[in-house]
C-alpha positions in Angstrom: 71.1 91.6 102.0 73.5 92.6 99.2 72.6 93.2 95.6 75.4 92.9 93.1 75.2 95.7 90.5 78.5 95.0 88.7 82.1 94.0 89.5 82.9 97.5 90.7 79.8 98.2 92.8 77.9 96.7 95.8 74.8 98.0 97.5 74.2 96.6 100.9 71.2 97.2 103.2 72.6 97.5 106.7 70.6 98.3 109.7 67.9 100.2 107.8 70.3 102.2 105.7 71.5 101.7 102.2 75.3 101.7 101.7 77.1 101.8 98.4 80.5 100.1 98.3 82.5 101.1 95.2 86.0 101.8 93.9 87.4 105.2 94.9 87.9 107.8 92.2 90.0 111.0 92.2 86.9 113.0 93.1 86.7 111.0 96.4 90.2 112.0 97.6 89.0 115.0 99.7 86.2 113.0 101.4 88.5 110.1 102.1 91.0 112.5 103.6 88.2 113.9 105.8 87.1 110.5 107.0 90.8 109.5 107.6 91.5 112.5 109.8 88.2 112.4 111.7 88.6 108.7 112.3 92.2 109.1 113.5 91.1 111.8 115.9 88.3 109.8 117.4 89.9 106.3 117.3 93.4 107.3 118.5 92.7 110.0 121.0 94.7 109.1 124.1 96.8 106.6 122.2 98.7 108.8 119.6 100.1 112.1 120.8 97.5 114.9 120.8 99.7 117.3 118.9 100.2 114.7 116.1 96.4 114.4 115.8 95.9 118.2 115.9 98.5 118.6 113.1 96.8 116.2 110.6 96.3 118.3 107.5 93.4 117.7 105.1 95.1 119.2 102.1 98.2 117.1 102.5 96.1 114.0 103.0 94.0 114.7 100.0 97.2 115.0 97.8 98.4 111.7 99.3 95.0 109.9 98.7 95.0 111.1 95.0 98.4 109.4 94.6 97.2 106.2 96.3 94.0 106.1 94.2 96.2 106.5 91.0 98.5 103.7 91.9 96.3 101.3 93.9 93.3 99.5 92.4 92.2 98.4 95.9 90.8 101.5 97.4 87.1 101.3 98.1 84.7 103.7 99.7 81.4 103.3 101.6 78.8 105.9 100.7 75.6 106.5 102.5 73.1 109.2 101.4 75.6 110.5 98.9 78.3 111.0 101.6 81.5 109.0 102.0 81.4 107.5 105.6 84.2 105.0 105.4 87.0 103.5 103.2 89.4 100.6 103.0 92.6 100.1 101.1 94.9 97.2 100.5 97.2 95.4 98.1 100.4 93.4 98.0 102.0 93.0 101.5 104.6 95.7 102.1 106.7 94.0 104.7 107.0 90.2 104.4 105.0 88.4 107.1 105.0 84.6 107.3 102.8 83.2 104.6 100.7 86.2 103.9 100.7 87.9 100.4 98.2 90.7 100.8 97.8 93.5 103.3 94.9 95.6 104.5 96.6 99.0 104.6 93.7 101.0 106.1 90.1 100.8 107.1 88.4 103.8 108.7 84.8 104.7 109.3 83.2 107.8 110.9 82.4 107.1 114.5 78.6 107.6 113.9 78.4 104.7 111.4 80.6 102.2 113.3 78.9 99.0 114.4 76.4 98.9 111.6 78.1 96.3 109.3 79.7 98.9 107.0 83.3 97.8 108.0 82.4 94.2 107.5 81.1 95.0 104.0 84.2 96.9 103.1 86.4 94.1 104.4 84.5 91.5 102.5 84.6 93.5 99.2 88.3 94.1 99.6 89.0 90.4 100.2 86.9 89.5 97.2 88.8 91.9 94.9 92.2 90.8 96.3 91.1 87.1 95.8 90.1 87.9 92.2 93.5 89.6 91.8 95.3 86.4 92.6 96.1 87.0 96.3 95.6 84.1 98.8 95.7 85.6 102.3 95.9 89.0 104.1 97.4 90.6 107.1 96.8 94.0 108.9 98.8 96.0 111.4 96.8 97.5 114.3 97.8 99.7 117.2 97.7 97.4 120.2 95.8 100.0 122.2 93.1 100.4 119.5 89.8 99.2 121.0 88.7 98.3 117.5 91.0 95.3 117.4 88.0 93.2 118.2 86.7 93.8 114.7 89.5 91.8 113.3 89.2 89.0 115.8 85.4 88.7 115.2 86.1 88.5 111.5 88.3 85.5 112.0 91.7 87.1 111.9 94.4 85.6 114.2 97.2 87.5 115.9 100.5 86.5 114.3 103.2 88.9 115.6 103.9 92.3 117.1 106.4 95.2 116.8 106.7 98.9 117.6 106.3 101.9 115.2 107.0 105.6 115.7 104.0 108.0 115.5 104.5 111.6 116.5 107.9 110.9 118.2 106.5 108.1 120.4 107.1 104.4 120.0 103.8 102.5 120.0 103.2 98.7 120.0 101.3 97.3 117.0 100.1 93.8 116.4 99.6 92.0 113.1 96.4 90.1 112.6 96.0 87.8 109.6 93.5 85.8 107.6 95.1 82.6 106.2 92.4 82.5 103.4 90.7 85.4 101.7 87.9 83.1 100.7 86.8 82.8 104.4 86.7 86.6 104.6 84.6 86.9 101.4 82.1 84.4 102.9 81.7 86.2 106.2 78.3 86.9 107.6 77.8 90.3 109.2 78.8 90.0 112.8 78.3 92.2 115.8 
């Protein structure tokens, strides 16, 4: 059940908890940084070099997220009980990829709230805003070893290509998933 409050706010009842999805503000940068680092450390343990994960710096990430929030209108947060528990960001595709014009840059949730529909709500809201901004389709790059890849598949994304990227001095395979139409993402039902 979702109740539209305004164009910039969505409240969603998910598995017996109320979650607020809204545009990020400068005041959110520190909390986004915390979620980003905690999520990387839980999601990428055993995939990304341990030292790289240990060296993630909250102050540096906070500065970076302030810059992103200033320059990108598509940064959304999920808030539960007054605490930011997840975020998503996207915009114009950074590296041309077939017929896709938008990109999901990042989506991260704290481990304890994953599997409750919050990620789906964030994905739907980002797709809605990108669609309203004139974008047609969207792609996302995902580490191939990331067990959360199923999230994209369940949401209707299809695998379109692969490449390698360097993280912490190690080359890692990544795959691109894409949604040919943002409208299908906006219309998603919550899935398990």
